[in-house]
N, CA and C of each residue as an Amber inpcrd file, in Angstrom:
protein
   633
-244.4250000 -39.3580000  31.3180000-245.4580000 -39.8400000  30.5570000
-246.6120000 -40.1380000  31.8400000-247.8910000 -40.3290000  30.2690000
-249.1050000 -40.2960000  31.3580000-249.4570000 -41.6050000  31.8720000
-249.8630000 -41.4500000  33.1180000-250.4720000 -43.0980000  33.8880000
-250.5210000 -43.9600000  33.3640000-250.7960000 -45.4400000  33.1830000
-251.0620000 -46.0150000  32.8760000-252.4890000 -46.6870000  33.7120000
-253.5280000 -46.2690000  33.0580000-254.8080000 -46.9630000  34.2220000
-256.1390000 -47.8970000  32.8750000-255.9260000 -49.3290000  33.1780000
-256.5130000 -49.6940000  32.6260000-258.0460000 -50.3670000  32.8230000
-259.1750000 -50.2220000  32.2670000-260.1350000 -51.0250000  33.5120000
-261.2670000 -51.8560000  32.4390000-261.5840000 -53.0260000  33.3670000
-262.1840000 -54.4400000  33.1370000-263.7050000 -54.2360000  33.8940000
-264.3410000 -54.9640000  33.5620000-265.9440000 -55.2950000  34.5180000
-265.3420000 -55.3620000  35.8850000-264.5690000 -55.4660000  36.2550000
-263.8950000 -55.8350000  37.6860000-262.9030000 -55.3890000  38.2930000
-261.8980000 -54.9950000  37.6830000-260.4530000 -55.2780000  38.1510000
-260.1510000 -54.0610000  37.2030000-259.0720000 -52.9070000  37.7540000
-258.0150000 -52.1020000  37.6080000-256.3010000 -52.4850000  37.0770000
-256.1860000 -51.9860000  36.3770000-254.6630000 -51.6890000  36.3280000
-254.0030000 -50.8100000  36.9380000-253.2140000 -50.3060000  37.5090000
-252.3820000 -48.5590000  37.6070000-251.0920000 -49.1110000  37.8130000
-250.6520000 -48.0540000  37.5110000-249.1440000 -47.6830000  38.1090000
-248.6980000 -47.9840000  39.5510000-247.5750000 -49.0480000  39.8950000
-247.2260000 -49.2060000  40.8190000-246.6190000 -48.2310000  41.5930000
-247.1160000 -47.9120000  43.1010000-246.5160000 -47.2140000  43.8500000
-246.1450000 -46.9940000  45.0420000-245.1890000 -46.5680000  45.8610000
-244.2750000 -46.8870000  46.9340000-245.2920000 -47.8070000  47.9850000
-246.0750000 -47.3120000  48.5690000-247.0200000 -47.8210000  49.6440000
-247.2770000 -49.3370000  48.9130000-247.3000000 -49.5950000  47.9780000
-247.5250000 -50.9520000  47.8500000-246.4370000 -52.3210000  47.8440000
-245.6140000 -51.9890000  48.7850000-244.4070000 -53.0380000  48.8740000
-245.3910000 -53.9400000  49.6900000-245.6660000 -53.8310000  50.8960000
-246.3540000 -54.6170000  51.7050000-247.5010000 -55.3800000  50.8280000
-248.3970000 -54.6950000  50.4590000-249.2210000 -56.0440000  49.5930000
-249.0330000 -56.6030000  48.1830000-247.8010000 -56.4210000  48.1920000
-246.9250000 -56.9080000  47.0110000-246.3190000 -58.1240000  47.8160000
-245.6710000 -57.8290000  48.9280000-244.5310000 -58.9250000  49.6670000
-246.0170000 -59.7850000  49.4980000-246.7700000 -59.9610000  50.2130000
-247.7250000 -60.9230000  50.6200000-247.8960000 -61.4350000  49.3930000
-247.5920000 -61.5030000  48.1740000-247.9060000 -62.3830000  47.2030000
-246.4890000 -62.9120000  46.7930000-245.3690000 -61.9950000  46.5870000
-244.3400000 -62.9230000  46.0950000-243.2670000 -63.5390000  47.0410000
-243.6840000 -62.7020000  48.7000000-243.2720000 -63.5690000  49.2960000
-243.9560000 -64.5980000  50.0950000-244.8750000 -65.5840000  49.6220000
-245.8020000 -66.4930000  49.9150000-245.1830000 -67.6270000  49.0880000
-244.7460000 -68.2940000  49.2110000-244.2440000 -70.1710000  48.8880000
-245.7350000 -70.3650000  48.1260000-246.6960000 -70.2630000  48.5920000
-248.0030000 -71.1710000  47.9510000-248.2520000 -70.1660000  46.4410000
-248.1370000 -68.8350000  47.0850000-248.1580000 -67.6710000  45.4280000
-247.5000000 -67.8280000  44.5420000-246.2550000 -68.8970000  44.7020000
-244.9110000 -68.3580000  43.8200000-244.9450000 -69.6430000  43.4340000
-245.3170000 -71.0010000  44.2560000-244.7270000 -72.3590000  43.8460000
-245.1290000 -72.4750000  42.5860000-245.5770000 -71.9130000  41.3190000
-245.7810000 -72.4180000  39.9250000-244.9520000 -70.9560000  38.9710000
-244.2020000 -70.1410000  39.8830000-243.6520000 -69.0320000  39.1200000
-242.4530000 -69.3270000  38.6690000-241.7330000 -68.2930000  38.2610000
-240.2740000 -68.5800000  37.6460000-239.3590000 -68.0510000  38.9270000
-239.6690000 -67.9700000  39.7330000-238.8350000 -67.6020000  40.8720000
-238.9790000 -68.2420000  41.8450000-238.2220000 -68.2250000  43.1770000
-238.3830000 -68.6320000  44.7730000-239.4010000 -67.8210000  45.1400000
-239.4520000 -67.7670000  46.4860000-240.2420000 -67.0030000  47.0180000
-239.2240000 -65.4060000  47.4960000-240.0360000 -63.8470000  47.4990000
-239.1910000 -63.3550000  47.4360000-238.3950000 -62.6620000  48.9480000
-237.4560000 -61.7780000  49.5010000-237.3590000 -61.3680000  50.6490000
-238.2160000 -59.8330000  50.2090000-238.5750000 -58.9390000  51.2510000
-238.7710000 -58.0600000  51.2450000-237.7320000 -56.7970000  50.6810000
-236.7890000 -57.2390000  50.8610000-235.8780000 -56.0890000  50.0020000
-236.1630000 -56.1930000  48.5750000-235.6690000 -57.2510000  48.1970000
-236.4430000 -57.9590000  46.8610000-237.5400000 -57.3360000  46.1170000
-238.7210000 -57.7510000  46.8530000-240.0300000 -56.9280000  46.6770000
-239.9250000 -55.4610000  46.4630000-239.2770000 -55.1670000  47.2490000
-238.8290000 -53.5470000  47.2390000-238.2970000 -53.2800000  46.1150000
-237.1810000 -53.9740000  45.4820000-236.4870000 -53.5070000  44.2170000
-237.6530000 -53.5490000  43.4060000-238.5090000 -54.4440000  43.1480000
-239.5000000 -54.6760000  42.0700000-240.3530000 -53.0750000  42.1580000
-240.6830000 -52.9450000  43.1170000-241.4770000 -52.0990000  43.0630000
-240.7970000 -50.8480000  42.7090000-239.4030000 -50.2130000  43.2590000
-238.4710000 -49.2690000  42.6160000-238.6490000 -49.6900000  41.1310000
-238.2350000 -50.8870000  40.8660000-238.0290000 -51.0720000  39.1480000
-238.8690000 -50.2540000  38.8510000-240.4290000 -50.9000000  38.9230000
-241.4520000 -50.3580000  38.1340000-242.0970000 -49.1120000  38.0340000
-241.7510000 -48.2570000  39.2510000-241.8190000 -47.1680000  39.6590000
-240.6350000 -46.2630000  38.4020000-239.6240000 -46.6960000  38.0540000
-238.2200000 -46.4430000  37.1540000-239.4300000 -46.3010000  36.1910000
-239.3860000 -47.3680000  35.7660000-239.6670000 -47.6290000  34.3030000
-240.4380000 -47.1480000  34.1440000-241.6550000 -46.3600000  34.7230000
-242.9090000 -45.7540000  34.1870000-242.4760000 -44.4670000  33.6400000
-241.0740000 -43.8880000  33.8690000-240.5980000 -42.7330000  33.7570000
-239.8030000 -42.7940000  32.4600000-239.8080000 -44.0920000  32.2270000
-238.3400000 -44.1220000  31.3840000-239.1760000 -43.3070000  29.5100000
-238.1700000 -42.7060000  28.9770000-238.6310000 -42.5310000  27.7760000
-237.7300000 -42.7770000  26.4190000-237.8910000 -44.0110000  25.5820000
-239.3100000 -44.6430000  25.3570000-239.2260000 -45.9850000  26.8720000
-241.1830000 -45.9230000  26.7420000-241.0220000 -46.8620000  28.0020000
-240.9440000 -48.3590000  27.1740000-240.5100000 -50.1150000  27.9230000
-240.3650000 -50.7910000  27.2330000-241.2000000 -51.6250000  28.2360000
-241.4020000 -51.2040000  29.4450000-241.5270000 -52.2550000  30.3600000
-242.8610000 -51.6680000  31.4690000-243.5080000 -52.4160000  31.6140000
-245.1150000 -51.7590000  32.4060000-245.4100000 -52.5950000  33.7450000
-244.9190000 -52.8690000  34.9380000-245.0680000 -53.4040000  35.9330000
-246.4980000 -52.7850000  36.6330000-247.5960000 -53.5790000  37.0290000
-248.5810000 -52.2310000  37.0400000-249.4750000 -53.4170000  38.3050000
-250.2380000 -52.4670000  39.0600000-251.0530000 -53.3180000  40.0030000
-252.1500000 -53.3650000  39.7620000-252.5980000 -54.5590000  40.0200000
-253.5880000 -55.0090000  39.9710000-254.8840000 -54.9140000  41.0570000
-255.9590000 -54.4420000  40.9520000-256.6860000 -53.8390000  42.1360000
-258.0930000 -53.8180000  41.5330000-259.3630000 -54.2050000  42.8120000
-260.3020000 -53.8900000  42.0000000-261.3480000 -52.9910000  42.3860000
-262.5790000 -52.3750000  42.0470000-263.1160000 -51.5540000  41.0630000
-263.5350000 -51.0290000  42.8350000-263.3640000 -49.4840000  43.1040000
-263.4210000 -49.0160000  44.2650000-262.3700000 -49.4270000  45.5940000
-261.8320000 -50.0290000  45.0970000-260.6400000 -50.4810000  46.3530000
-258.7360000 -49.8830000  45.5870000-258.4890000 -49.2800000  46.2920000
-256.9070000 -49.4460000  45.9440000-256.1130000 -49.8900000  46.1780000
-256.3330000 -51.0120000  46.8730000-255.3160000 -51.6830000  47.3850000
-254.8490000 -52.8100000  46.2240000-253.7710000 -53.0840000  46.0450000
-253.0310000 -54.4130000  45.1400000-253.1280000 -55.5440000  45.4650000
-253.7190000 -56.5830000  44.5420000-254.0150000 -57.8910000  45.1030000
-253.4600000 -58.4570000  44.3480000-253.1010000 -57.8670000  43.0530000
-251.7650000 -58.7770000  42.1630000-250.8620000 -58.1130000  41.5970000
-249.9540000 -58.7510000  40.6690000-248.5390000 -57.9270000  39.9190000
-249.2730000 -58.2600000  38.7300000-249.4640000 -57.3380000  37.6400000
-249.1160000 -57.6530000  35.9150000-247.9670000 -56.2720000  35.6450000
-247.6660000 -57.4040000  34.9070000-246.3130000 -56.8940000  33.4390000
-246.0900000 -57.4290000  32.5330000-245.9440000 -56.6150000  31.7650000
-246.0940000 -56.7520000  30.1870000-244.5340000 -55.9060000  29.6520000
-243.6290000 -56.5850000  28.9270000-242.6320000 -55.8300000  28.5140000
-242.4360000 -56.1010000  27.0820000-242.1450000 -54.8010000  26.5890000
-241.8650000 -55.2200000  25.3520000-241.0660000 -55.9580000  24.2670000
-241.0100000 -56.3200000  23.2810000-240.0330000 -57.5300000  22.7240000
-240.0430000 -56.8030000  21.2550000-238.5750000 -57.0090000  20.3300000
-238.6360000 -56.7960000  19.1060000-240.0390000 -57.4800000  18.0050000
-240.1080000 -56.9380000  17.1380000-241.3210000 -57.2000000  15.6950000
-242.8010000 -56.4130000  16.9080000-242.8010000 -55.4400000  17.5140000
-243.9050000 -55.3850000  18.2490000-244.5580000 -56.2930000  18.6210000
-243.6580000 -56.8370000  19.6550000-244.5420000 -58.0760000  20.6190000
-244.2320000 -57.8010000  21.6970000-244.6770000 -58.9240000  22.5670000
-244.5750000 -58.1700000  24.2700000-244.7330000 -59.4810000  25.4880000
-244.1080000 -59.4610000  25.9590000-244.2110000 -60.8240000  26.9900000
-245.4580000 -60.2150000  28.3050000-246.3320000 -61.3580000  28.8850000
-246.7160000 -61.0310000  29.9360000-247.0100000 -62.3170000  31.0050000
-246.8690000 -61.0550000  32.1560000-247.1040000 -62.1800000  33.2110000
-248.4150000 -61.7390000  34.1780000-248.3280000 -62.7700000  35.1730000
-249.3070000 -61.6060000  36.4210000-248.8370000 -63.1760000  37.4060000
-249.4550000 -62.3200000  38.5570000-249.2740000 -63.3320000  40.1480000
-250.4600000 -62.3500000  40.6770000-251.4970000 -63.3090000  41.2310000
-252.7400000 -62.9260000  42.1590000-252.1410000 -63.0050000  43.2910000
-252.4170000 -62.4850000  44.4830000-253.0430000 -63.3390000  46.0930000
-254.1520000 -64.1030000  46.0780000-253.1040000 -65.5070000  46.6810000
-254.0570000 -66.7500000  46.7540000-255.3180000 -66.7710000  46.9780000
-255.5930000 -65.3430000  48.2240000-257.1170000 -64.7990000  47.9390000
-258.2400000 -64.5870000  46.9640000-257.3560000 -64.4220000  46.0930000
-258.3440000 -64.1180000  44.7760000-258.6800000 -65.2120000  43.2910000
-258.1040000 -66.3800000  43.9770000-257.8240000 -67.2100000  43.4200000
-259.1760000 -67.7890000  42.8970000-259.3590000 -68.6510000  41.7880000
-260.8130000 -68.9120000  41.6690000-261.9680000 -68.3780000  41.4430000
-261.7440000 -66.9140000  41.1580000-262.5850000 -66.0390000  40.6960000
-263.1960000 -65.6090000  39.4710000-261.8860000 -66.0890000  38.5100000
-262.0770000 -65.7930000  37.2170000-261.2980000 -64.0490000  36.6830000
-259.9360000 -63.9580000  38.2570000-259.8630000 -62.4460000  37.8550000
-258.6300000 -62.8200000  37.1130000-257.7210000 -63.7190000  37.0320000
-256.7680000 -64.1520000  35.8080000-257.1120000 -63.8930000  34.5470000
-258.2900000 -64.0860000  34.1970000-259.1210000 -64.0740000  32.4440000
-258.8660000 -62.4170000  32.3910000-259.3260000 -61.8770000  33.4780000
-259.2270000 -60.0560000  33.1700000-258.2730000 -59.5910000  32.7470000
-257.2140000 -60.2520000  33.9930000-256.0620000 -60.0110000  33.5790000
-255.7690000 -59.9830000  32.4650000-255.3540000 -60.6280000  31.9170000
-254.9950000 -61.0530000  30.3450000-255.3340000 -60.4780000  29.4350000
-256.8430000 -60.0180000  29.8190000-257.3540000 -59.2020000  29.2430000
-256.9950000 -57.7630000  29.5190000-256.5630000 -57.4270000  30.0830000
-256.4020000 -55.6310000  30.2830000-255.1040000 -55.9740000  30.1810000
-254.2190000 -56.7540000  30.0720000-252.9330000 -56.6810000  29.7380000
-252.6810000 -56.4740000  27.7390000-254.1940000 -57.3650000  27.5630000
-254.4170000 -57.3340000  25.7690000-254.4220000 -56.0700000  25.3750000
-255.5340000 -55.3200000  26.3260000-255.8560000 -53.9150000  25.6010000
-254.9310000 -53.1490000  25.9450000-253.7050000 -53.4030000  26.9300000
-252.4880000 -52.3530000  26.6690000-251.7580000 -52.4600000  25.6110000
-251.7060000 -53.8820000  25.5000000-250.4080000 -53.9880000  24.4590000
-251.1230000 -53.5440000  22.7260000-252.6630000 -53.9480000  22.3250000
-252.6440000 -54.1310000  21.4620000-253.3600000 -53.3770000  21.2960000
-254.4450000 -51.9790000  22.0470000-255.0370000 -50.7570000  22.1000000
-254.2890000 -49.5240000  22.0310000-253.3350000 -49.8650000  23.2800000
-253.0110000 -48.6660000  23.4080000-250.9740000 -48.7150000  22.6250000
-250.5020000 -49.6640000  23.0800000-248.8590000 -49.4840000  22.5830000
-249.2160000 -50.2830000  20.9350000-250.2300000 -50.5830000  20.8180000
-250.1640000 -50.4660000  18.9760000-249.2260000 -52.2120000  18.6920000
-249.0070000 -52.8350000  19.2390000-248.3930000 -54.4090000  19.3560000
-249.2110000 -55.3750000  18.3790000-248.3710000 -56.2190000  17.5310000
-249.0960000 -57.2850000  16.8170000-249.0970000 -58.8100000  17.7980000
-248.3400000 -58.9830000  18.4530000-248.3720000 -60.4300000  19.2210000
-248.0110000 -60.1230000  20.6650000-248.9230000 -60.8190000  21.4500000
-248.2520000 -60.8220000  22.9550000-248.4400000 -62.5400000  23.4070000
-247.0180000 -62.6150000  24.1630000-247.3740000 -64.5340000  24.5470000
-246.9250000 -64.5920000  25.8020000-247.1270000 -65.1900000  26.4340000
-247.0400000 -65.6930000  28.1470000-246.7190000 -67.4230000  28.1850000
-246.1290000 -67.2300000  29.0460000-245.4230000 -68.9850000  29.7320000
-246.2040000 -69.1190000  31.0620000-246.3320000 -70.7370000  30.9750000
-246.6260000 -70.9610000  32.4890000-245.5250000 -72.3790000  32.8110000
-246.0610000 -72.7140000  33.9260000-245.5520000 -73.8690000  34.5690000
-245.9150000 -75.5130000  34.0190000-245.3140000 -76.2330000  33.5910000
-246.3220000 -77.5470000  33.0670000-247.0840000 -78.1470000  33.6760000
-246.7970000 -77.5500000  35.6390000-247.6790000 -78.0420000  36.6340000
-248.9450000 -77.4590000  36.4160000-248.9410000 -76.2850000  36.0550000
-249.8360000 -75.0770000  36.9800000-251.1450000 -75.1490000  35.9290000
-251.9980000 -76.3340000  35.2180000-253.5780000 -76.2040000  34.9980000
-254.0540000 -75.5120000  34.5590000-254.1390000 -74.7220000  36.3380000
-254.6130000 -73.5870000  35.9310000-254.7550000 -72.3230000  35.4100000
-253.3030000 -72.0020000  34.8400000-252.9610000 -70.8090000  34.3370000
-253.5310000 -71.5100000  32.7120000-253.0730000 -72.4900000  32.7180000
-253.7550000 -73.1610000  31.1960000-254.9050000 -73.1010000  30.7130000
-256.1670000 -73.3610000  31.9060000-257.1330000 -72.6600000  31.7120000
-257.6810000 -71.3780000  30.9710000-256.6930000 -70.5360000  32.5330000
-256.6800000 -68.9570000  31.8720000-256.3400000 -68.5440000  31.0930000
-255.3820000 -68.8500000  30.8050000-254.6030000 -68.3990000  29.2010000
-255.7480000 -68.8360000  27.8230000-256.3550000 -69.7080000  28.3630000
-256.9700000 -70.3220000  26.5730000-258.6690000 -69.4970000  27.0680000
-259.0510000 -69.3700000  28.2530000-259.9640000 -68.3450000  28.1290000
-259.7300000 -67.1760000  27.6270000-258.8570000 -66.8300000  27.8320000
-258.6370000 -65.2690000  27.7310000-257.9920000 -64.7140000  25.8390000
-258.4000000 -66.1510000  25.1960000-258.0070000 -66.3470000  23.5050000
-256.8730000 -66.6790000  23.1800000-256.0270000 -66.9540000  23.8710000
-254.6180000 -67.2040000  23.7860000-254.3740000 -68.6950000  23.0960000
-253.7600000 -68.9630000  22.3090000-253.2980000 -70.4330000  21.7910000
-251.7210000 -70.6620000  22.2670000-251.9690000 -72.4550000  22.9890000
-250.7930000 -73.0900000  22.8250000-249.8290000 -73.1570000  21.6660000
-248.8470000 -72.5140000  22.1050000-247.7420000 -72.5750000  21.1580000
-246.3550000 -73.7150000  20.9050000-246.3630000 -73.8950000  22.6030000
-245.2740000 -75.5790000  22.5210000-244.8870000 -75.4900000  23.8370000
-243.4960000 -75.8200000  24.1020000-242.2870000 -75.9900000  24.9590000
-241.1300000 -75.3790000  24.9940000-240.5710000 -74.6980000  25.5880000
-239.3940000 -74.2220000  26.0830000-238.8800000 -74.9730000  27.0640000
-237.7890000 -75.7350000  26.5740000-236.8710000 -76.7460000  27.4090000
-236.1110000 -75.7550000  28.0680000-236.0580000 -76.6550000  29.6940000
-235.0930000 -75.7820000  30.4670000-234.7390000 -74.3380000  30.1680000
-236.1900000 -73.7170000  30.4890000-236.2230000 -72.4850000  30.6070000
-236.3820000 -71.8210000  31.5640000-236.2230000 -72.0780000  32.8670000
-235.8320000 -70.7110000  33.9000000-235.3470000 -72.4730000  34.8490000
-234.3420000 -71.4620000  35.8930000-233.9520000 -72.5370000  36.8860000
-234.6310000 -72.5710000  38.3030000-235.3070000 -72.7230000  38.9670000
-235.4770000 -72.1660000  39.9080000-235.9340000 -73.6410000  41.0090000
-236.3120000 -73.5690000  42.1570000-235.6330000 -74.2600000  43.1530000
-234.8620000 -75.9600000  42.7570000-233.9690000 -75.2920000  42.4810000
-232.7170000 -75.9310000  42.1120000-232.5700000 -77.1240000  41.4410000
-233.5540000 -76.8810000  40.0770000-233.5820000 -77.4260000  38.8630000
-233.8850000 -76.8480000  37.5880000-233.9210000 -77.0550000  36.3650000
-234.0460000 -76.9050000  35.8170000-235.8740000 -77.1520000  35.0280000
-236.4940000 -75.9820000  34.8430000-237.9910000 -76.2870000  34.5930000
-238.0900000 -75.3500000  33.0680000-238.9670000 -76.6710000  32.2990000
-239.4930000 -76.3540000  30.8960000-240.8490000 -75.3640000  31.2780000
-241.2480000 -75.0090000  30.1100000-242.2200000 -73.0180000  30.1990000
-242.9320000 -74.1090000  28.8910000-244.5530000 -73.9490000  29.0960000
-245.6100000 -74.0540000  28.3590000-245.5070000 -72.7900000  27.2900000
-245.2560000 -72.2630000  26.7140000-246.1450000 -71.1380000  25.8310000
-246.9130000 -71.1010000  24.9100000-247.8910000 -69.7770000  25.0930000
-249.0780000 -69.1450000  24.7490000-248.6350000 -68.3320000  23.5880000
-249.9310000 -67.5550000  22.7150000-249.7480000 -66.1590000  22.6180000
-251.1780000 -65.7300000  21.5440000-251.4040000 -64.3080000  21.3510000
-252.4550000 -63.8510000  20.6920000-252.1750000 -62.9440000  19.7400000
-252.7140000 -63.3870000  18.6990000-252.8750000 -62.1240000  18.0890000
-253.1990000 -60.8840000  17.9970000-253.4820000 -59.4160000  16.9480000
-253.6450000 -58.6900000  17.4010000-255.1100000 -58.5160000  17.2700000
-255.4370000 -59.4860000  15.4930000-256.9740000 -59.6630000  14.6020000
-257.5130000 -60.7280000  15.6220000-257.2810000 -61.7260000  16.8530000
-257.5260000 -62.1010000  17.3570000-258.2140000 -62.4120000  18.8070000
-258.0060000 -61.0170000  19.2050000-258.6180000 -60.7840000  20.8770000
-259.9780000 -60.2570000  20.4030000-260.7550000 -60.4760000  21.2690000
-262.0190000 -60.0870000  21.2940000-261.7980000 -59.5210000  22.9060000
-261.7890000 -58.2950000  22.6370000-262.0380000 -57.5680000  24.2180000
-263.5080000 -58.0440000  25.0740000-263.4490000 -57.7120000  26.3750000
-264.3620000 -58.2650000  27.4410000-265.0130000 -57.0470000  27.4320000
-266.6860000 -57.2920000  27.3500000-267.5160000 -56.3070000  27.9420000
-266.9200000 -55.3030000  28.9300000-267.3140000 -54.1540000  28.6590000
-267.2780000 -53.0700000  29.8510000-265.7260000 -52.8140000  30.2670000
-264.8150000 -53.2680000  29.1660000-263.5320000 -53.1570000  29.3940000
-262.6920000 -51.9530000  28.6820000-262.3900000 -50.8660000  29.7750000
-262.3510000 -49.5690000  29.1210000-260.4120000 -49.2590000  28.9370000
-259.9790000 -49.0570000  27.9680000-258.6040000 -49.0360000  27.6210000
-257.7900000 -47.7500000  28.2660000-258.5260000 -46.7980000  28.8520000
-258.0790000 -45.3730000  29.2710000-256.9380000 -45.0080000  27.9370000
-256.3900000 -44.0330000  28.4890000-255.3320000 -43.3470000  27.5070000
-253.8410000 -43.4230000  28.4510000-252.8930000 -43.2640000  27.7040000
-251.9270000 -42.8760000  27.9810000-251.2890000 -42.5340000  26.4950000
-249.9590000 -41.8490000  26.4800000-249.1680000 -41.4580000  25.7160000
-248.9870000 -42.3190000  24.5460000-248.7050000 -41.5720000  23.0830000
-249.1000000 -41.9310000  21.9010000-247.8550000 -43.0500000  21.8630000
-248.5080000 -44.3730000  21.1900000-247.7200000 -45.5630000  21.1250000
-245.9860000 -45.2690000  20.2090000-245.0420000 -45.5710000  21.0280000
-243.5050000 -45.1850000  20.4630000-243.3700000 -46.8490000  19.5280000
-244.0770000 -46.7670000  18.0580000-243.4570000 -47.9130000  17.6700000
-242.2140000 -48.1730000  17.1490000-241.2040000 -47.7190000  17.3250000
-239.5190000 -48.4480000  17.3740000-238.8820000 -48.4060000  18.4600000
-239.7070000 -48.4390000  19.9950000-239.6680000 -49.1120000  21.3590000
-239.8130000 -50.3230000  21.5330000-241.0510000 -50.3340000  21.0510000
-241.8470000 -51.2640000  20.6300000-240.9520000 -52.7240000  20.0980000
-240.4800000 -52.4270000  19.0170000-240.0740000 -53.3220000  18.1230000
-238.6330000 -53.3660000  18.4550000-238.0180000 -52.1500000  19.1700000
-236.1240000 -52.6880000  19.4470000-235.9600000 -52.2220000  21.1160000
-236.7770000 -52.7770000  21.7870000-236.5180000 -52.4690000  22.8070000
-235.1240000 -52.9840000  24.0260000-234.3960000 -51.4410000  24.9130000
-233.1040000 -51.5530000  25.4780000-232.8590000 -52.5880000  26.4940000
-234.0560000 -53.5310000  27.0690000-234.2460000 -53.8360000  27.9250000
-234.4910000 -55.2750000  27.5610000-233.9060000 -56.5920000  28.0940000
-234.2590000 -57.7910000  28.0210000-235.5410000 -58.2000000  29.1560000
-235.8200000 -59.0510000  28.9010000-237.4010000 -59.4840000  29.7880000
-236.4440000 -60.4910000  31.1410000-236.8830000 -59.6340000  32.5120000
-236.3070000 -60.5860000  33.7230000-237.3080000 -61.4060000  33.9460000
-237.5580000 -62.4170000  35.1840000-238.0440000 -62.8090000  35.7200000
-239.1740000 -63.0060000  36.8080000-238.9450000 -61.6270000  37.5770000
-239.7950000 -60.5500000  38.1820000-240.6270000 -60.2440000  37.8400000
-242.2470000 -60.8390000  37.9870000-243.1030000 -60.3700000  37.7560000
-243.6950000 -61.0460000  36.4240000-242.9190000 -62.3040000  35.7910000
-243.2800000 -62.9460000  35.1320000-243.8720000 -64.6060000  35.0070000
-244.8450000 -64.4590000  35.8880000-245.6780000 -65.1000000  36.9570000
-246.3160000 -65.7770000  36.3400000-247.1350000 -67.2740000  35.8980000
-248.1160000 -67.4000000  35.0440000-249.2400000 -67.6800000  36.1610000
-249.3570000 -67.7250000  37.2280000-250.3920000 -67.7730000  38.2970000
-251.9370000 -67.1910000  37.5750000
């Protein structure tokens, strides 16, 4: 399958590579970076498993999971991790995490737009949704700025830090999405609509962060 490459005004989504482990560990191993995510800080072995799974998923046919590196233009280094996983009925869930040094720069909104471009323009999806911690107000602003609508609350959605936690959910439909100026969706293999409607993998918690 042709590698995914989605470019926005400042950021790019590219396929995960073996050399991304250390940069991803700097995010997923950081208590501050994972404070509002659906999992506790990861070990190096756990992060390596995420990298390996992301690389393997890129080879799957049909492909139902996209674990991607977030990079700045002109810099190949990973500054964030973004994920889209297809679900039945031409839908997908998205999530991402950025290094704390990249917070407050508007990168989150652009990442959501890039994931939307992947889902709507390249995969032919109808609906994309995301979830956040009830305490993560920054994520709420990010998702709303990206055009999503708050749908509601899932009670006791994830078990993290020794307790059950609710999630606030958001979604956007294909006809509601307005692309950012300067966004280029690139090209990938022709969308497999059967895979989008009937994925053979469930969505895991890794990479479904809300920051």
